[in-house]
C-alpha positions in Angstrom: -19.7 -2.9 -62.7 -23.3 -3.0 -61.3 -24.8 -2.3 -64.7 -22.5 -4.9 -66.2 -23.6 -7.5 -63.7 -27.3 -6.7 -64.6 -26.4 -7.2 -68.3 -24.7 -10.5 -67.7 -27.6 -11.8 -65.6 -30.1 -10.7 -68.1 -28.4 -12.1 -71.2 -26.7 -15.2 -69.7 -28.6 -16.1 -66.5 -25.4 -15.6 -64.6 -25.2 -16.1 -60.9 -23.5 -13.0 -59.4 -21.7 -13.0 -56.1 -20.7 -9.5 -55.0 -17.6 -8.9 -52.9 -17.2 -5.6 -50.9 -14.4 -3.9 -49.1 -16.1 -2.9 -45.9 -19.2 -3.7 -43.7 -20.6 -0.3 -44.8 -20.4 -1.4 -48.5 -22.1 -4.7 -47.6 -24.9 -2.8 -45.9 -25.2 -0.4 -48.8 -25.5 -3.1 -51.5 -27.6 -5.5 -49.4 -30.3 -2.8 -49.0 -30.3 -2.2 -52.7 -30.5 -5.9 -53.7 -34.3 -6.0 -53.6 -34.4 -7.5 -57.1 -31.9 -10.2 -56.1 -29.3 -9.2 -58.7 -26.7 -10.6 -56.4 -26.9 -14.2 -55.1 -24.8 -13.1 -52.2 -23.2 -9.9 -50.9 -19.9 -10.6 -49.1 -17.3 -8.7 -47.1 -14.0 -9.7 -48.5 -11.9 -7.2 -46.6 -9.9 -10.0 -44.9 -6.4 -8.7 -45.4 -6.3 -5.6 -43.2 -8.6 -7.0 -40.5 -6.6 -10.3 -40.2 -3.4 -8.2 -39.6 -4.7 -7.4 -36.1 -5.6 -10.9 -35.1 -4.2 -11.9 -31.7 -2.7 -15.1 -30.2 -1.1 -16.3 -33.5 0.6 -19.7 -33.7 3.8 -18.9 -35.7 4.1 -22.5 -37.0 0.6 -22.4 -38.3 1.0 -19.0 -39.9 4.1 -20.1 -41.7 2.7 -23.4 -42.8 -0.4 -21.7 -44.3 1.8 -19.2 -46.1 4.1 -21.9 -47.5 1.1 -23.8 -48.8 -0.1 -20.8 -50.8 3.4 -19.9 -51.9 3.7 -23.4 -53.3 0.3 -23.2 -55.0 0.8 -19.8 -56.6 4.6 -19.9 -57.2 4.9 -16.5 -55.5 6.3 -15.6 -52.1 4.2 -13.7 -49.6 6.8 -10.9 -49.8 6.4 -10.7 -53.5 2.6 -10.4 -53.0 3.3 -7.5 -50.6 5.2 -5.5 -53.1 2.1 -3.9 -54.6 0.3 -3.3 -51.3 0.4 0.3 -50.2 0.4 -0.4 -46.5 2.4 -3.7 -46.1 4.6 -3.0 -49.1 5.4 0.7 -48.5 9.1 -0.3 -47.9 9.3 -1.3 -51.6 8.2 2.2 -52.6 11.9 3.3 -52.7 11.0 6.6 -54.3 7.8 7.2 -52.3 9.2 7.7 -48.7 6.8 10.6 -47.9 3.6 8.8 -49.0 1.3 9.1 -46.0 1.8 6.5 -43.3 -1.0 4.4 -41.9 -2.0 2.4 -38.9 -1.4 -0.7 -40.9 2.1 0.2 -42.2 3.3 1.4 -38.8 1.9 -1.2 -36.4 1.7 -4.5 -38.3 4.8 -6.7 -37.8 6.2 -9.3 -40.2 4.3 -12.3 -38.7 1.0 -10.5 -38.8 1.6 -9.5 -42.4 2.3 -13.1 -43.4 -0.8 -14.2 -41.4 -3.0 -11.6 -43.1 -2.0 -12.7 -46.6 -2.4 -16.4 -45.7 -5.9 -15.8 -44.3 -6.9 -13.8 -47.4 -5.7 -16.5 -49.8 -7.4 -19.1 -47.7 -10.6 -17.1 -47.8 -10.6 -16.9 -51.6 -9.7 -20.6 -51.8 -12.8 -21.4 -49.8 -15.0 -19.0 -51.8 -14.0 -20.4 -55.1 -14.7 -23.9 -53.7 -18.0 -23.3 -51.9 -19.6 -21.0 -54.5 -18.3 -22.9 -57.6 -16.9 -19.7 -59.1 -16.3 -20.0 -62.8 -15.3 -16.3 -63.5 -13.6 -13.8 -61.2 -14.3 -10.2 -62.4 -12.4 -7.2 -61.2 -11.1 -9.1 -58.2 -8.2 -8.2 -56.0 -4.7 -9.4 -56.6 -5.1 -12.1 -54.0 -8.3 -13.3 -55.8 -6.3 -13.3 -59.0 -3.6 -15.6 -57.5 -6.3 -18.1 -56.4 -8.1 -17.9 -59.7 -4.9 -19.0 -61.5 -4.3 -21.7 -58.9 -7.8 -23.1 -59.6 -7.7 -22.5 -63.4 -10.7 -20.1 -63.1 -10.7 -17.3 -65.7 -10.0 -13.9 -64.2 -10.8 -10.6 -66.0 -10.1 -7.0 -64.9 -11.1 -3.9 -66.8 -7.8 -2.1 -67.9 -7.0 1.1 -69.7 -5.9 0.4 -73.3 -3.9 3.7 -73.2 -5.4 4.9 -76.4 -8.3 7.5 -76.3 -10.9 6.0 -73.8 -10.6 2.4 -74.9 -10.5 -0.3 -72.2 -9.9 -4.0 -72.5 -10.4 -7.1 -70.3 -7.0 -8.1 -69.0 -6.5 -11.7 -68.1 -4.5 -11.3 -64.9 -3.4 -8.8 -62.3 -0.5 -7.7 -64.6 -3.1 -6.4 -67.1 -1.9 -8.7 -69.8 -4.0 -10.1 -72.7 -2.8 -12.7 -75.2 -5.6 -11.5 -77.6 -3.7 -8.3 -78.4 -0.6 -10.0 -79.5 -2.6 -12.6 -81.4 -4.5 -9.8 -83.2 -1.2 -8.0 -83.9 0.3 -11.0 -85.7 -2.9 -11.7 -87.5 -2.9 -8.3 -89.2 -0.7 -7.7 -92.3 -0.9 -4.0 -91.9 -2.4 -1.3 -89.7 -5.2 1.1 -90.6 -4.6 4.8 -90.6 -4.7 5.0 -86.8 -2.6 7.7 -85.0 -1.5 8.3 -81.5 -0.8 12.0 -81.2 -2.5 13.1 -77.9 -2.5 11.5 -74.4 -5.2 9.1 -73.6 -8.5 10.3 -72.2 -8.1 9.6 -68.5 -4.7 11.3 -68.5 -6.2 14.4 -70.0 -9.0 14.4 -67.5 -6.7 14.1 -64.4 -4.1 16.5 -65.7 -6.3 19.5 -65.2 -7.1 18.4 -61.6 -3.5 18.0 -60.7 -2.6 21.4 -62.3 -4.8 23.0 -59.7 -3.5 21.0 -56.7 -0.2 22.8 -56.1 -1.7 26.2 -55.2 -2.1 27.5 -51.7 -5.8 27.8 -52.3 -6.0 24.1 -53.2 -4.0 23.1 -50.2 -6.4 25.0 -47.8 -9.4 23.5 -49.6 -8.1 20.0 -49.4 -7.3 20.3 -45.7 -10.8 21.4 -45.0 -12.3 18.5 -47.0 -10.0 16.1 -45.3 -11.0 17.3 -41.9 -14.7 17.0 -42.8 -14.3 13.5 -44.1 -12.4 12.2 -41.1 -15.0 13.8 -38.8 -17.8 12.1 -40.7 -16.0 8.7 -40.9 -15.2 8.7 -37.1 -18.8 9.7 -36.3 -20.2 6.9 -38.4 -17.6 4.4 -37.2 -16.2 3.7 -40.7 -13.2 1.6 -41.3 -11.7 4.3 -43.5 -11.0 6.4 -40.4 -8.7 3.7 -39.1 -6.5 3.5 -42.1 -4.2 6.5 -43.0 -3.5 8.7 -40.0 -5.2 12.1 -40.3 -2.0 13.9 -39.4 -0.1 12.1 -42.1 -2.6 13.0 -44.8 -2.7 16.6 -43.6 1.1 16.8 -43.6 1.1 15.4 -47.1 -0.7 18.4 -48.5 2.1 20.7 -47.2 4.7 18.3 -48.5 3.2 18.4 -52.0 3.5 22.2 -52.1 7.0 22.4 -50.6 8.4 19.7 -52.8 6.9 21.3 -55.9 8.6 24.5 -55.0 11.9 22.7 -54.5 11.6 21.0 -57.9 10.8 24.4 -59.5 14.1 25.9 -58.1 16.2 23.3 -60.1 17.4 23.9 -63.6 14.3 22.4 -65.2 14.3 22.2 -69.0 11.6 22.7 -71.5 11.4 20.3 -74.4 12.3 23.1 -76.7 15.6 23.5 -74.8 16.7 20.1 -76.0 16.1 21.0 -79.7 19.2 19.9 -81.6 20.5 17.6 -78.8 20.3 13.8 -78.8 18.5 12.5 -75.8 16.8 9.5 -74.3 13.5 10.1 -72.5 12.5 8.5 -69.2 9.1 9.4 -67.5 9.0 8.5 -63.8 6.2 6.7 -62.1 4.2 7.6 -58.9 5.3 5.6 -55.9 3.6 3.6 -54.4 1.3 2.8 -57.3 -0.2 -0.2 -59.0 1.0 1.1 -62.3 4.6 0.5 -61.1 4.7 -2.1 -58.2 1.7 -4.0 -59.4 2.6 -4.2 -63.1 6.3 -4.6 -62.7 7.1 -6.4 -59.4 10.3 -7.7 -60.9 11.7 -4.2 -61.5 10.6 -1.1 -59.7 13.9 0.7 -58.9 13.5 4.1 -60.7 16.5 5.9 -59.3 18.7 2.8 -60.0 17.4 2.8 -63.6 18.2 6.5 -64.0 21.8 5.9 -62.7 22.2 2.8 -64.9 21.0 4.5 -68.1 23.1 7.6 -67.3 26.2 5.3 -66.9 25.7 3.5 -70.2 24.8 6.3 -72.5 27.4 7.1 -75.2 29.1 10.5 -75.2 27.0 13.4 -76.4 23.6 11.8 -75.5 21.5 13.1 -72.6 18.9 11.4 -70.4 15.8 13.6 -70.0 13.9 12.7 -66.9 10.3 13.9 -66.3 8.6 13.7 -63.0 5.0 12.4 -62.7 3.1 15.2 -61.2 1.2 12.8 -59.0 4.5 11.7 -57.4 5.4 15.2 -56.2 5.3 15.3 -52.4 6.0 11.6 -52.0 9.7 11.6 -53.0 12.5 11.2 -50.4 14.4 14.3 -49.3 17.0 15.5 -51.9 15.7 13.0 -54.4 15.7 15.5 -57.3 19.0 17.0 -56.3 20.6 13.5 -56.5 19.3 12.9 -60.0 20.4 16.4 -61.0 23.9 15.6 -59.9 24.3 13.2 -62.8 26.1 15.3 -65.4 24.4 13.8 -68.5 20.9 14.0 -66.9 18.4 16.8 -67.4 15.2 17.3 -65.5 12.3 18.2 -67.7 9.5 20.5 -66.5 6.8 18.0 -65.2 4.1 19.9 -67.1 5.7 19.1 -70.5 3.3 16.9 -72.6 4.6 13.4 -72.2 3.7 12.2 -75.7 5.6 15.1 -77.2 8.6 14.2 -75.1 8.5 10.6 -76.2 8.1 11.3 -79.9 10.9 14.0 -79.8 13.5 11.8 -78.2 15.9 9.5 -80.0 14.7 6.6 -77.8 12.5 6.0 -74.8 13.3 4.1 -71.6 10.4 3.0 -69.5 9.4 0.4 -66.9 5.7 0.0 -67.7 4.6 3.4 -68.8 2.4 4.6 -71.7 5.4 6.4 -73.0 6.5 3.1 -74.6 3.4 3.0 -76.8 3.6 6.7 -77.5 7.2 6.4 -78.6 6.5 3.5 -81.0 3.6 5.5 -82.6 6.2 8.3 -83.2 8.7 5.9 -84.8 11.0 5.7 -81.8 12.6 2.6 -80.3 11.9 1.6 -76.7 13.9 -0.1 -74.0 11.5 -1.6 -71.4 12.4 -2.8 -67.9 8.9 -4.0 -67.2 8.1 -7.6 -68.4 4.3 -7.3 -68.8 3.7 -4.3 -71.1 1.1 -4.9 -73.8 3.5 -3.5 -76.3 6.6 -5.6 -75.4 6.2 -7.9 -78.5 6.6 -4.9 -80.9 9.8 -5.5 -82.9 11.3 -2.2 -81.8 11.0 -2.9 -78.1 14.1 -4.3 -76.3 13.3 -5.9 -72.9 16.0 -5.5 -70.3 16.5 -8.9 -68.5 20.2 -8.5 -67.9 21.5 -5.0 -67.1 25.0 -5.9 -68.4 23.3 -5.8 -71.9 21.9 -2.3 -71.3 24.8 -0.5 -73.0 24.4 -2.7 -76.2 20.7 -2.1 -76.1 21.2 1.7 -75.9 23.7 1.6 -78.7 21.2 -0.3 -80.8 18.4 2.0 -80.0 20.5 5.1 -80.8 22.1 3.7 -83.9 20.6 2.8 -87.3 19.2 -0.6 -86.4 15.6 0.5 -86.2 14.0 2.2 -89.1 11.4 4.9 -88.0 8.9 4.3 -90.7 8.9 0.5 -90.0 8.4 1.2 -86.3 5.4 3.4 -87.2 3.9 0.8 -89.4 4.1 -1.8 -86.8 2.8 0.6 -84.2 -0.3 1.2 -86.3 -0.8 -2.6 -86.4 -0.4 -2.7 -82.7 -2.9 0.2 -82.1 -5.4 -1.4 -84.4 -5.0 -4.7 -82.5 -5.6 -2.9 -79.2 -8.7 -1.2 -80.6 -10.0 -4.6 -81.9 -9.6 -6.1 -78.5 -11.1 -3.2 -76.6 -14.3 -1.3 -76.1 -14.9 2.4 -76.1 -16.0 3.9 -72.8 -16.9 7.3 -74.4 -16.9 10.1 -71.8 -16.5 7.8 -68.8 -13.7 8.7 -66.4 -12.8 7.9 -62.8 -13.8 11.3 -61.5 -17.4 11.1 -62.6 -18.5 7.5 -62.1 -21.9 8.0 -63.7 -20.7 9.3 -67.0 -21.4 6.2 -69.1 -24.2 5.1 -71.4 -26.0 1.7 -71.9 -24.2 1.2 -75.2 -20.9 1.2 -73.3 -22.2 -1.4 -70.9 -23.4 -3.6 -73.8 -19.9 -3.2 -75.5 -18.1 -4.1 -72.3 -20.3 -7.2 -71.8 -19.8 -8.4 -75.4 -16.0 -7.9 -75.2 -15.9 -9.8 -71.9 -17.9 -12.8 -73.3 -15.7 -12.8 -76.4 -12.6 -13.1 -74.3 -13.9 -16.2 -72.5 -13.7 -19.8 -73.6 -16.6 -21.0 -71.5 -20.2 -22.2 -71.6 -21.5 -18.6 -71.4 -24.9 -19.6 -70.3 -23.7 -21.0 -67.0 -21.5 -18.4 -65.3 -21.0 -18.3 -61.5 -19.4 -14.9 -61.2 -17.5 -13.2 -58.4 -17.6 -9.4 -58.9 -15.6 -6.9 -56.9 
């Protein structure tokens, strides 16, 4: 983002306002702003700080909240769904996610106050700084950008190789992809046969995390970090409780062992059987609560699909390895009690599961895109997927229609080769609207080249309908 800001200022004379998440970040970037890349460096961490304000006037708090609910069309509670602290109650399958000072001590009125103050802050920033583009902003910044009709862009994974695209809102949607899909008559010879780059990079890290050695190492690193944060007075030390994070490492190991004791199936065990595949999401996680705030009930989905499957068809459920340790007690046993449900080994390759199934059910997972590439129909519960417009995707808006949708997906309504042809068109449309980040990943934040920065900047400008020479940009 810093390199991108430099490129935008150099090429377009953009005025860049940087927004940080802590006083320490403000100090860090202010000291490194000697060449005045940033017109201002701001601390936008209003939400968590405001949650501890005292002497609140309830009428004033509710009035402010109602004002921004009316402006955005969203309730404050709906905004809280994607928040790991204030929305942890919505993580129905993530009960053992570590608890924090914020999730445990902030009451309802203070939560409403915190969101109201944050929205008011962004409202004021957009007004006073004449922001004309919000780049990589928080969800609250996105809500205000929409209220003020200011373009918002956030860098999102395209879920193919290491391509990224500029999403237009906090749901990671882009009308350009659907437009490019319909503009193409056919797809190039583009295939999706392996997981995307970031998944491959993180898989190896997770594979090591369940061992006793990894648990001891992680505990030592955690202790060192908290000691350092406390010594320096960092806000990080006041978030998640040390004891909760330490306990979580033990929970990961114990829950992994519990899962392994169940009758887990390999993909090969389902050879010759008809099955629908559902890969679970981590909870809490932006990829679930953030991208599908309308539907995030994974266990309910499993029960509903199990209920409506025709005789002789199984539901194969695969856990996300990042979710292990967070699940409620007996979560896996409850799922295993469903007679037509099988639990897959979490280390099975997801794309192979998706392309071996008769159909895929997903909320907002990459499995939907992978299934389409393999010629398999998709039933999607999430409303904002970048592949929902594909002809072989059925969107669940009314659960009473689920049985018919399953019958349709499992019957002869969808022709595999037609699904594949349209999937190639879709993949080509995604690539056309994306830029390749090469070897960049979220584990090594320096692994990018100048060419990737240039491509990101060009893609960003192409996505905007603005006077590009006069950008006032808020960057987070």
